[in-house]
Phi, psi and omega in degrees: 000136180287144182285163178297323179296318180297314180297322179295319178296321178298319179297315179298320179298319178298314181297314181297320179298318180295319180295320178297318180296318179296318181295333182280347180292150177302135181287134180228073179292352184274001187300334182264002183279111180234141181231129172257114175286137171224148188235125180260160168074029171293143006267001183214144180216131172061190185281150176268128171294149178305137177085001179245161175221167187296321183295319178298319179298314180298319180297322178295320178295313181298315182298320180294320178293320180293318180298329179272003180055042180280153174291165178305143183237130180292137169249126186262126197258135165252102186299332181302333182292337176290337176270319181292326184220076186304330181295345179275344187305321179302345176304321183296320178292319177301317181299313182289320179299334178274004179082014180267137182275164179239150177222178188267128175238020188071160184296313188235029175058052185278134178274112182300328182289345184248358182236163172290157179299320181298317179295318180295316179299318179298322180292321177296315181297327180296334180282338190296317180301323178295316178297317179299320181297321182272330186264337180058237182273356179284160188281112175247008184275057171238135179245128168253112181297124173303137183061012183057028183268115184251015179122133184267000175225154176303323181295319180292321179297317179296316183294319182290326177295321178296317178299312182293321178299322180294339179254009174079022183276156168237152182267127173276097183290172174228118178239002174212133179199144176232021177069037182305326184300333184292340186271343189287323178294310177296330177297316178299321178296316182294321178295318180298327179270358184054042184264089183294326179293319177296320178297317179298320177297316179298315181298316180296316181292320179301309182291325176296319178296321179297316181293317180297320179293324177300311181294318181296317180298318178297321178299316179297315183296320180292326178288319185277325187241350183076014185191167166285135167258165170291126187267142174257114186266130176270122176230170179226150184276064181259167185293317179288326174304314181295319182296321188259358185304315178303319180288326177295316179297320177298320179299312181297317180295323178297333178270007173094008183276151170238167187246135183228170178280163175301317180299319179295313182300314185279005168285349177290145181304335180303327186262012188306319183283349175274341178265324179252094186281000170284344177278157178294156177300143178230171178306129182262342179241163179290329175297317177295322178296322176298312182296322180296333179266006179072025181261144179281136177284133172290161179302136180283151175298148178242151179289148179263014186214139176274100185289341182282342185248342184293137179060031175271000000 
């Protein structure tokens, strides 16, 4: 019979062998990286390149998300665009027919910081019948603040949260963004000029900005929270967004990210005050969370391309 000392030594050897094997496995620090895609400005955003239309753009976005087996992604609606550009209205039906949900972005994309609370509330309420018509019994009570403006005074922030809480809303926060909207106008110019070199520059800069923002956002989250949180990504239904979405998804997956729903992401404690609006406002962005903890923000990534001059 083996002695207790012998068995103990065998056990220690087993444990050490297992630890060595685990240490030799490829490191996958990305296992916790989750991204919830959200889309602003439905049914139309930015300029249309010649030969394209809003429905085609929406279909390309939807097809890319479906091909990647992504969970449903909220599209935030400005109802005024259905009047300003009636041909864009079928985008909402396409979105819903594909099983994608809709949320409130106010009727006319009103900046709360520049309007009275009463005017902003009226604009939000004007959007609700349209959402109800397309969403039916599904949950459309998510608000994406236009310009991410939640009130320019403490009193306005408190009042708007009380108003939204009374109507059952939750806030669709933004914790990841790379300024995708800035690329759609120059893309339309480049297409109009048939400038393939300019388009290639835009595509490279767009994907570079996305990668830099991904890394920067993770850096902020680890500094502010000590971990990756599930990130809520702000996107727009623009023409270049639609064109590059398959490559953008490949980029994120190559960096170890997986895709989750808005509801899943905001189930993280970081977003608690965005779901329970009876609570006081808290930092909504990782930059604000850094500042609230007295931490210095690292330098933000900068674009490698002057978008104001390309294809002029």
